[in-house]
N, C-alpha and C positions, 0 to 999 in steps of 0.2 A: 177573550170573540180571536177566530182567526181571521186574518185580513187575508186570506186566500181562497179560490170558487171550490178547487180540485185538488187530488193528489198532486195532479201533472202542472197545475198552474202553479202550483208550490214551485216543483220541483224546475221547474222553465226558470222560474225569477230567482231563485236559489236559494231558496228556502228548506230547512232539513223542517220536518213537524216531528210531532210523536209518535206519530206512527212508524216513519221512518227510523226511526231511533231503533226502538222497538225492532221492526223489522231487523235493524243491522244489529243488535247484540244476538238475536237466536239464529241468524245467521252468519255470526263469525265474519263479519265484513265491517266498513268503517260505514258510517251514516251518509259521506259523501256517493262514497260508490252506488249506495240504494239510493240518493238523490235522483245521479246521475243517470243511472238505468230507467228509473222512473220517465225522467227528462225524456227520456229516448223511446219510450213506453214499451224499452224491452222486461221492466217489472211491474208489474198489476199491484196495487194493494187495496184489494175491496174492499172497502170503507165506506156508507155511508154512511151523510154528519150525524143523522137523527139516532144511529146503531150505536148508543153510549158505550154498551156493553161491551162490545165487542173486543177480543182479543185478535190486534192486527197478525197478521200473516201475508207474505209478500206472493208472487205467485210470479217466477221466471226460470228459465231454464239454465241459468246459472246458481240458481238458491237449490235447496232441498226441493226433492218436488212432493206438492200436496195433492192431497186427497179428498176428492167431494164424494159426499154418500147422497143420493137418491132415496127420498120420504114422502111418504102423500098420502092422501084417504083416496078411494076413488066406490064406486057406487057399489061394490060388492064387498069392499074391506072400510066400514066409515068409522072405525073407532078411531077416535083424535089419545086417547089417553095413551094408547097402543103406539100410536106413531112417536109420541112424546118421550116413552120410554126409550123408542128406537133411537130416537136424538138423542138421547143423555149418554144411551151407553155409546150411540159413535163419536162422541165428545169425549168420554171417558178412555175409549181404543186410541183416542190423536186423530181423527176425522177433522181437515180445519175448515170444511166446505160441506152445507146442508141445504140440499135446496128439494123445496117445496113442491110437486110436479101434484099438488092435488085437482083431482077432478070432479071434486062434487060436493053439494054442502055449501053452508055457508066458510068459506074458506079463509076470510079479515081476521079472526078472532084467535086462528090458528097464527096465521103470519104474525099477527103482531105481538102477538105470546115468543115467535120464534124470534123477533128480534127487543123483545124487550128482557128476556132470560136466557140466550144462548151466545157464548162470546163466540162459536165460531161463526164464518162468513154465510151467508143466507143469502140463496139465488132464489128465481122463482124463471116460470114461461109466463108470460105475460098472458100471453094466446089462448091457451088454456083456461084461466079464469073469466077470460070475455066473455062468452058460452054461458059461465057459470052466475059470474055477477050480473050479467044484466036479462038471465034466466031464457034467452030468445034463442032462434035456430042462428045457427051458423050464416045465413046466407041473409036474416035481416039486420046483420049488425052494419054497422058503416067505418069509415078510415076511422073518423073522429071516437065510435065506441073504443077500437081498440088503444086510438094514443093516449084515449083518456085512463083506461086500466092500467099503463107504462107509469101514468102519473099516480095512480092509486099505490100504484105496490112502490113506487119510489117514496111518497108520503109517509107509506106504511114502515120503513127504512131497512127494505130489502138493499146488499150491496151488491149486488148483480143481476143483471136479467137478460136472460137467455132469449134474442130476437131474430128470427129469420127474415132477415134483412135481403139475402143473396139471392134469393130465388125474384125471376119477374115472370110478366106472360111470356120473355122468349123460353124459360123451363117450360113452360107446358109442351111448346114444340118438341123442345130436346126428348124430354123424356117418350112423346108421343112416336118421335122419329128414331129413336136408338134404341129402341125394346127391351128395355133393361128386365133382368131376370125378378126383380122383386121391389120395382118401383121406388118410391119414397118410401122408407120405414119410420122417417122422423115422425113422431106426433103432431109436435110444432108444425113444420113443413106439409104434411098432409093436411092438415086443416087449414094455411095460407094457400095451398097449390088448389086446395076444395072451395076456399071462396072466391079465387080469384077466373076461375073456370063458372061456378055459378053467378056471379054480378059480371063478370066480363072486365071486372077493371084490373089496376096495374095494385101490386103488393103495396099495401099500406103503410108499411115497415120500411120500404123502400122508398116509395114516394115523397111520405113526412117524414124523413130520416131527419134531415136538420131540425126540426119539431122535438123529435124524439131526444135531440144531442141536447137541446136548451135545457130540456127535463132532468135528463141526467147530470149536467153539469151544473143545474142547480143543489140537486140532494147530493153530487158527488156519488153517484151512481155509473157502476163499469158496467160497459157494453161485453154480453158474451156473444158472438156472432155466429147462430147459430147453423150447423152445416144441414139442411133440408136435402140434400142430395147426398148424403155420406153413404158409400155402401152397405147396404143392410144383408151380403152375403158375399162369399170370395169372388162370384163370376163378375159381382158388379163395381170390384175395385178398382179405382185408378181410371174410373171413363172418364168420357165426354163431362159427365154431366158433373159431374164431384170436379173435375179439376178445374171448368169452366165458373162452376159458382164460388171456387176459392179466390179465382182470378178477380172476383167482383170482390170479395169481402178483401182482398186484398185494397181496392179500391175506397169501401166504407173506413176500414181501420186508419190510413191517411184522411179522410174526413172528419173521423172522431177524431184524432189527436191535434188537428187545428182547431179544434171547439176546447183542448186541455182535455178532454173525457177518456179514460182511460180505456183499453180495450183487450179483450181474449178471444180467439177464434177458436174455434170447437172442427174438430176431426174426425177423423173413421174411428170407430166404426167396424166392420166387417172385416179384412186382409190378411192376404198370405204373408206367410212371414219376409218372404223375401222383399215385399213393397215397401215397408213400414219403413227402415232408415229414408229411403227415395222420398218418398210422403212425407218426412217430417224436412227435410231439406226442401223440398219444392215450399214446403209452404215458412220457412223463413227468407224464402228470397221473396213470396210474392206479397208475404206478411211483412215485412222490413224487420225482423226479430220478435216480434208481437207474441206475447204468452200463447204458446198452441194447448188445447185444451181438448184430450183424445176420449172418448167413448171406447174402453177398451185399449187400443183393437183386437176384436177376436179372431186369433189364426184358423178357428176352424167351424164350420157348421153343424157339425153333427154331434156336439157336446150336451144335449139341455141337461140341466141338471148339474151338470161340471163346468159352467161356463165361467165361473169366478175363478176357473183354473185357465180357459183358453182364452181368457180377456187378461189376467195377471203374466201370461207368456209373451203377448202381444202389447202389455203395457210396459213391461220390462224393457223390452226392445224400442218401442220408442219416445221413452225418456231419456234413455241412455244415448237413443240420438238426437235429442232436443228437447224434447216435450215436458213440458211443466206443471201439467196438474192431470190427473187419474181420477178420472168417474168410475168407482168401484161398479164390478158388475156381481151377482149376487148368483149364489145358483139355479134363483127363482128366474132367471131370466129367462123371456121365451116362455113361460109358462105360468107364471102368478104373481100376485104383490107379494113382496118380502115377507117373513114373520121376523122377530129377534135374532132368533140363530140364523136364520141366511142374512142379515144383514151383517150380524158378526162376521161372519166364513167370506164374505165379500170385502169388507177391512180388511181383514187380517192377507188377505190376498194380495191386497191393491200395495197393500203397506209393506208386502216382502216386494213385491215389484219394485215400488218406488226408491225402496232403499236398495236394491240391487244394485239400482239405474246409477243414484247418488255415489255406490261405490264407485263404481265403472268410470263415472263422470267427473270424481277425485274433490266431490265436494268436501269445502273441511270438517273434519272430524266426521263425516260420515262411517269410517269404519273402526271407529273409535269402540267401541260395544264389541263389533266382531273381534277385536282383538283382544276384550277384556273376556268376552267367552272362549277365546284361547285356551286363556291362562287359565281358566276356570275351570276347564274339561281336565286341562294336562294335568291339576291339583287333586280333582276328583269332587271340586267343591261344587256341590250339589244347591247349595244358597245361594252362591253366585251366579250360576246358569239360570237360574229364577227369575233372579235380579237384569241378567242380560237377556233374556228372551223376548222376544215380539209377545208371547200370549203366555206368559209363565203359569196361569192356570190350568191351559189345558197341557202343558208340558208336564207341570206338577202332579197333576191327576191323572196321565198314563204313566206316570214313574210308582206313583203309590198305589194304581188296581192291580200292577203285575211286580209288587217288590219283591228283591233279590232275595237271597241268601244271606247274601254278607253286602253293608249297607259301601263298600266301595267299590263295586261293581253296579251291572244291571243285568236284569233276567235275560237279556241278548245271548253276553259273553260268560259270565260269570265269571270266573278266576282263570279265562280263558284271556280276560281284556287286556290288548295290548297298551295299554293306557298306564294298566297297574304296571303288566311285566316291564315295561317300559323304566317306570320309575325305580321300583326293586331291583333290578337290573345296573342302572345308572348309579344308584346308592350303595351298589354291594351286597345286598340282600338276597337271600335263598327265593328264587321264583315256587311257589308250592303252587303246582295246579289239582292235583285232586284233593 
């Protein structure tokens, strides 16, 4: 029986939890370092006390960059078996978090299946589920209805919830005044905005924030402070709406920490490359080092079908500059619900970005596999190269589909292979080419 309410509560009281010990082991850090960072809010261990099969991970800029995978059914694509196939593929490829963004049907059985079977962190956006849960139009829902769904998700074992607490009635006037090119592109943010416009009331997630904190404290649910005003195109990046919301998220972060509730802060969005580092530093300042969870950033708007690449470019810069958590983007972004192959491509692109950033940040042992790959390539040891590869299956299939005449070369260079020539020359051997 644990004698603390949340990971942050334990950390502030000097208690090293089993989850902290596991995170420390994974990150090559001491348990005391992890405890100190959790106490300060700089590391979040998203682990609902009811999610008993979870494999704990820490989210923080001084740890390995983590990957989140968005899944879930929609009205047009409603096969939960396919979604579960995506979940298992994502976990097998090393994703640390799964967000269920289902927007159709009875979502609770799938959500409970995730928290009873999936070892990854599970996240949700309760405002999506509110309309579905009550089967009523948005304008008919009350503030209590929204808060009750937050509690429902906490009771179902969800580890973190994205709540768009930072937009208020003031935001309505800002959006109207500043004439953004893309307005609000956050699905949850747009629902909260629309509800405020239709009812004339304040954002319930902001107005009743203290009540939400009590729920999260009871179940040890981490709040992911959603960025409703994240830029949806390059033209809206770093504008008044985005930055003003970020200021408010910093205030909400302090209030959560005062209640021993862990926080992550969500970030952009679409953003030119030259603005990304500055945005990371602004967030670290305004939100006092709370883990930053970025959605991309996508560095160009014109690559539908390839947005996993535009996202990986931005994600690598963001993580190297202080972001802690990358939300993957698939080739289907802006186009359709991703299929299993889209999910794989999105995860691989995000993992490459995260790994590149970890090397740049000199995260302990981040470069070990790269150094091993260098040794394997020098020796032309193909089996060892597969062991070091992020996606060995694809790498091996490419080589096998275009097999070279000689096993110690590839079909690109053949006997012109620089590695082969250097190995032979340094060993005093004859270098045959023809």
